[in-house]
C-alpha positions in Angstrom: -29.2 7.4 10.0 -26.6 4.0 9.7 -25.6 3.9 6.0 -25.1 0.2 4.8 -23.6 -1.2 1.7 -24.5 -4.7 0.9 -21.7 -6.6 -1.1 -22.3 -9.5 -3.3 -20.1 -11.4 -5.9 -22.7 -11.5 -8.4 -24.4 -8.6 -10.5 -27.6 -8.7 -8.3 -29.6 -9.3 -11.4 -31.5 -10.7 -9.9 -30.4 -11.7 -6.2 -33.7 -12.4 -4.2 -32.2 -12.8 -0.7 -30.0 -9.6 -1.2 -33.0 -7.7 -2.4 -35.2 -8.8 0.3 -32.5 -7.8 2.9 -32.0 -4.5 1.3 -35.7 -3.6 1.2 -36.2 -4.6 4.9 -33.5 -2.4 6.0 -34.5 0.3 3.9 -38.0 0.0 5.5 -36.5 0.2 9.0 -34.9 3.6 8.1 -31.4 2.6 7.2 -29.6 4.1 4.0 -28.7 1.0 2.0 -26.8 0.6 -1.3 -25.8 -2.4 -3.2 -22.3 -3.4 -4.6 -22.2 -6.4 -7.1 -19.7 -7.9 -9.6 -20.9 -7.8 -13.2 -18.9 -11.0 -14.7 -20.2 -10.2 -18.0 -19.2 -6.6 -18.2 -22.2 -5.6 -20.2 -24.6 -4.5 -17.3 -25.0 -0.8 -16.3 -22.4 0.1 -13.8 -25.1 1.9 -11.6 -28.9 1.0 -11.3 -31.5 1.1 -8.6 -33.6 -1.2 -6.8 -37.3 -0.3 -6.0 -37.8 0.0 -2.3 -40.2 -1.9 -0.2 -42.5 1.3 0.1 -43.2 4.5 -2.0 -41.9 6.6 0.9 -38.5 5.3 0.6 -35.9 6.4 -1.8 -34.7 3.9 -4.4 -31.9 1.6 -3.2 -28.7 2.3 -5.3 -27.0 -0.5 -7.1 -23.2 -0.3 -8.2 -21.7 -3.0 -10.3 -17.9 -3.6 -10.8 -17.3 -4.8 -14.3 -15.0 -7.6 -14.3 -15.3 -10.3 -17.0 -15.2 -13.7 -15.6 -17.1 -17.0 -16.2 -19.0 -18.9 -13.7 -17.5 -22.1 -12.4 -14.2 -23.2 -14.0 -12.6 -24.0 -10.6 -9.0 -23.2 -10.1 -8.9 -21.5 -13.4 -11.0 -18.6 -12.1 -8.8 -18.2 -9.1 -6.9 -15.0 -10.8 -10.3 -13.5 -11.5 -11.4 -14.2 -7.7 -8.2 -12.4 -6.6 -8.9 -9.5 -8.9 -12.4 -9.1 -7.7 -11.4 -8.9 -4.1 -8.8 -6.2 -5.0 -11.4 -4.4 -6.9 -13.8 -4.5 -4.3 -11.4 -3.5 -1.7 -10.5 -0.4 -3.9 -14.2 0.5 -4.2 -14.7 0.2 -0.4 -11.5 2.4 0.5 -12.6 5.2 -2.1 -16.2 5.4 -0.8 -15.5 4.8 2.9 -17.0 8.1 3.9 -20.4 7.0 2.3 -21.1 4.1 4.5 -20.8 2.9 8.2 -21.7 -0.9 8.1 -20.7 -3.6 5.4 -23.0 -6.5 4.9 -20.8 -9.0 3.4 -22.3 -12.0 1.7 -20.1 -15.2 1.4 -16.4 -15.2 1.8 -15.4 -13.8 -1.4 -16.7 -10.4 0.1 -15.7 -10.7 3.8 -11.9 -10.2 3.8 -12.0 -6.7 2.2 -14.9 -5.8 4.5 -12.8 -6.8 7.6 -9.9 -4.8 6.1 -12.3 -1.9 6.2 -13.1 -2.6 9.8 -9.5 -2.7 10.8 -8.4 0.4 8.9 -11.8 2.5 9.3 -13.7 1.2 12.0 -16.5 0.0 9.9 -18.9 -2.4 11.4 -19.3 -5.8 9.5 -22.2 -8.2 9.2 -21.1 -11.5 7.5 -24.0 -13.3 5.9 -23.2 -16.8 4.6 -25.4 -18.1 2.0 -23.1 -21.1 1.3 -19.9 -22.0 3.2 -17.2 -21.3 0.7 -14.7 -24.1 1.2 -17.7 -26.8 0.8 -19.0 -24.9 -2.3 -15.7 -25.5 -4.2 -16.0 -28.0 -6.8 -12.6 -28.5 -8.2 -10.2 -27.3 -5.8 -7.1 -28.8 -4.0 -8.0 -30.2 -0.7 -5.1 -28.3 0.9 -6.4 -24.9 -0.4 -9.9 -25.8 0.8 -8.5 -26.4 4.4 -6.8 -23.0 4.3 -10.0 -21.3 3.0 -12.1 -23.0 5.8 -9.8 -21.8 8.4 -9.6 -18.1 7.3 -13.4 -18.3 6.8 -14.0 -19.4 10.6 -11.5 -16.7 11.7 -13.5 -14.2 9.7 -16.7 -15.3 11.5 -15.2 -14.5 14.9 -13.8 -11.0 13.6 -17.3 -9.8 12.3 -19.7 -7.8 14.5 -22.3 -10.5 13.7 -23.0 -13.6 11.8 -26.2 -14.5 9.7 -26.8 -18.2 8.7 -29.7 -19.3 6.3 -30.4 -22.4 8.3 -30.0 -23.9 11.8 -28.4 -26.8 10.3 -25.5 -24.8 9.1 -24.3 -24.5 12.7 -22.7 -28.0 12.2 -20.8 -26.8 9.0 -19.3 -24.1 10.8 -18.3 -25.9 14.0 -15.3 -24.0 15.8 -16.4 -20.7 14.8 -17.1 -18.1 17.6 -19.5 -15.3 16.4 -20.1 -12.2 18.4 -23.6 -12.2 17.8 -25.7 -14.3 15.3 -29.0 -14.9 13.8 -30.8 -17.6 11.5 -32.6 -15.9 8.6 -34.2 -18.6 6.0 -34.4 -17.9 2.4 -37.9 -17.4 2.5 -39.5 -15.2 -0.2 -41.5 -12.0 0.8 -45.0 -12.3 0.2 -46.1 -9.9 -2.7 -48.6 -7.3 -1.8 -52.1 -8.6 -2.4 -50.7 -12.0 -3.3 -53.2 -15.0 -3.1 -51.9 -18.6 -3.8 -53.7 -20.2 -6.7 -56.1 -22.8 -5.2 -58.4 -23.9 -8.2 -59.1 -27.5 -6.5 -57.7 -30.7 -7.8 -57.3 -30.8 -11.7 -58.5 -34.1 -13.2 -55.7 -36.4 -13.8 -54.1 -36.6 -17.4 -55.1 -32.8 -17.8 -51.6 -31.7 -18.2 -48.5 -31.9 -15.8 -46.1 -29.0 -15.6 -42.8 -28.7 -13.7 -40.5 -25.8 -13.0 -37.0 -25.2 -11.9 -35.6 -21.6 -11.7 -32.1 -21.3 -10.1 -28.4 -22.1 -10.3 -27.6 -24.5 -13.4 -25.0 -26.9 -12.2 -25.0 -30.7 -13.1 -25.2 -31.6 -9.1 -28.7 -30.2 -8.9 -30.5 -33.1 -10.7 -31.1 -31.4 -13.8 -30.0 -34.0 -16.4 -31.8 -36.7 -14.5 -35.0 -34.6 -14.6 -34.5 -34.1 -18.5 -34.0 -38.0 -18.8 -37.3 -38.4 -17.2 -39.0 -35.7 -19.5 -37.6 -37.5 -22.4 -39.8 -40.7 -21.5 -43.0 -38.4 -20.7 -43.4 -36.3 -23.9 -46.7 -34.7 -22.3 -44.9 -33.5 -19.2 -43.7 -29.9 -19.7 -40.6 -28.4 -17.9 -39.9 -24.6 -17.6 -36.2 -24.0 -17.0 -34.6 -20.8 -16.2 -31.4 -19.6 -14.4 -27.7 -19.3 -14.9 -24.4 -21.0 -13.7 -21.4 -22.8 -14.6 -23.0 -25.6 -16.4 -25.4 -23.4 -18.2 -24.5 -24.0 -21.8 -24.4 -27.8 -21.5 -27.9 -27.7 -19.6 -29.4 -25.4 -22.2 -28.3 -27.6 -25.1 -29.9 -30.5 -23.4 -33.1 -28.7 -22.7 -33.5 -27.2 -26.4 -33.2 -30.7 -27.7 -36.6 -31.6 -25.9 -39.7 -30.2 -27.1 -41.5 -30.4 -23.9 -38.5 -28.3 -22.0 -39.0 -24.6 -22.4 -35.7 -22.6 -21.8 -36.1 -19.1 -20.3 -32.4 -18.2 -19.4 -31.9 -15.5 -16.7 -35.3 -14.0 -15.7 -36.4 -11.2 -13.1 -37.8 -12.8 -9.9 -41.2 -11.8 -10.4 -41.2 -13.7 -13.6 -39.4 -16.8 -11.8 -42.5 -16.8 -9.3 -45.0 -16.7 -12.0 -43.2 -19.6 -13.8 -43.3 -21.5 -10.4 -47.0 -20.6 -9.6 -47.9 -21.9 -13.1 -46.3 -25.4 -12.3 -47.9 -28.4 -10.7 -44.7 -29.6 -9.0 -41.3 -28.0 -8.2 -38.2 -29.7 -7.6 -34.9 -29.1 -6.0 -32.8 -32.5 -6.1 -29.4 -31.6 -5.0 -26.4 -33.9 -4.9 -25.8 -34.9 -1.1 -22.2 -35.7 -1.6 -21.6 -31.8 -1.9 -21.2 -30.7 1.7 -23.1 -27.3 1.1 -26.2 -29.3 -0.4 -26.3 -31.5 3.0 -27.1 -28.2 4.7 -29.2 -26.4 2.0 -32.3 -24.6 2.5 -32.6 -23.0 -0.9 -35.2 -20.4 -2.2 -37.2 -22.9 -4.2 -38.2 -24.9 -1.0 -39.5 -21.7 0.6 -41.1 -20.5 -2.7 -43.0 -23.7 -3.0 -44.3 -23.1 0.5 -45.3 -19.6 -0.4 -46.8 -20.5 -3.5 -48.7 -23.6 -2.0 -46.9 -26.0 -4.5 -45.6 -29.6 -3.7 -42.0 -30.0 -4.3 -39.7 -33.1 -4.8 -36.1 -33.0 -3.1 -33.2 -35.3 -2.6 -32.6 -37.2 0.5 -29.8 -36.2 2.9 -29.8 -32.5 1.7 -31.3 -31.0 4.8 -34.3 -30.0 2.6 -35.6 -33.6 3.1 -36.1 -33.1 6.9 -38.2 -29.7 6.3 -40.3 -31.4 3.5 -41.0 -34.6 5.5 -41.6 -32.7 8.8 -44.2 -30.5 7.1 -45.6 -33.2 4.8 -45.3 -31.0 1.8 -43.5 -33.0 -0.9 -41.7 -36.2 -1.9 -38.3 -37.2 -1.1 -36.1 -39.2 -3.6 -32.6 -40.5 -3.8 -30.2 -38.3 -5.6 -29.3 -39.5 -9.1 -31.9 -42.3 -9.2 -33.8 -41.7 -12.4 -36.3 -44.4 -11.8 -37.2 -43.2 -8.0 -37.5 -39.6 -9.7 -39.8 -40.8 -12.3 -41.8 -42.8 -9.9 -42.4 -39.7 -7.4 -43.4 -37.6 -10.5 -45.9 -40.2 -11.8 -47.5 -40.6 -8.5 -47.9 -36.8 -8.3 -49.1 -36.6 -11.8 -51.7 -39.2 -11.3 -52.9 -38.1 -8.1 -54.1 -34.5 -8.1 -55.8 -34.8 -4.7 -52.3 -35.6 -3.0 -50.7 -32.5 -4.9 -53.5 -30.2 -3.6 -52.9 -31.9 0.0 -49.1 -31.4 -0.2 -49.7 -28.1 -1.6 -51.8 -26.9 1.4 -49.4 -28.4 3.9 -46.5 -26.1 2.1 -48.7 -23.1 2.4 -49.5 -23.7 6.2 -45.7 -24.2 6.8 -44.7 -20.9 5.2 -47.5 -19.1 7.5 -46.5 -20.6 10.7 -42.9 -21.2 10.5 -41.0 -19.6 7.6 -42.6 -16.3 6.6 -40.4 -13.5 5.6 -42.4 -11.5 8.1 -40.7 -13.6 10.8 -37.2 -13.4 9.0 -37.6 -9.5 8.8 -38.1 -9.3 12.5 -34.8 -11.2 13.1 -32.9 -9.3 10.7 -33.8 -5.7 12.2 -33.4 -7.1 15.7 -29.7 -8.2 14.8 -28.9 -4.9 13.0 -30.4 -3.0 16.1 -28.0 -4.8 18.4 -25.0 -4.3 16.1 -25.7 -0.5 15.6 -26.4 0.4 19.2 -23.0 -1.0 20.7 -20.3 -3.5 20.5 -21.0 -6.4 23.0 -19.1 -9.3 24.1 -19.5 -12.7 22.3 -22.7 -14.2 22.8 -22.3 -16.9 20.1 -25.0 -19.1 18.9 -28.7 -17.9 19.9 
């Protein structure tokens, strides 16, 4: 049995993509454990994740406590370097307990590759966000150095996973040995049925939801500005991130904005299912946003909900091609307000867009399909090393 450790630079509390991958691999007979970074230093050092079926053993979760804030740009560099060292130390000490490292993003790949060189461990590199394009306040020279190192790391790993086909442009020049594209699609809960009560009468109440990373560049302050002008509209806001304190303060100043903080994933889905419309309005000036395919888009599809997204963020392509939402200009409060007003006043349109969203999930983006891709890639890596095959 191949033993896998999945490394992530957050506490996995929750991390929907990591948890889905872990459960899929456990269901295929792999022994899976998780290793995360507890930036608060307050979470349990060890925990467990329920597997995908009662026949599987709980998935062990370990956390390395290293206090550090989210965001803060270059000021966080010493903490990032300490994390790398702590991660490497853990992997070296526990090297006899795993055969393969599933490294999530650039801030875990270098220690993983060190174990490949020193101990012959196999490495699968899963890029959620291309790291150099994710940095917000970092000198350009350092970004270029990180980009160069990241592209080299892709070629050294046994396999590469991307979250969207559009990301091939972002990593142009890399030469992966093998690869797969695995979208951020949510797994459909057992017995799940999307709510389909039919069109509600206009004016009966209009509810929005956002659960995710809390950053200014995700259109949250623009949404709050719209909400201030429409006191009957309600927003459920949850998550964590570098701008959490400022966003929370702005939310709590509005009686129609309901703050939930960090919440479990099942609760996040419940909040989203209770909403009429979801939104993911990311700033396209940030390179990672131009290639984004976040959980929220696929959650909207799973739940059969219309979603509002920003133009030139890759999400607009998916939304327009599947006719399941509305595209607005990022940062344009009037444009955002008009789109939401249209959806609020036209419940038939909301229902049609939601039905199209659900169809897109079932026919293109389901986790069932992503699960097959993941297991196929793992089988190839575990069976034998093969020459570079590059992009599928």
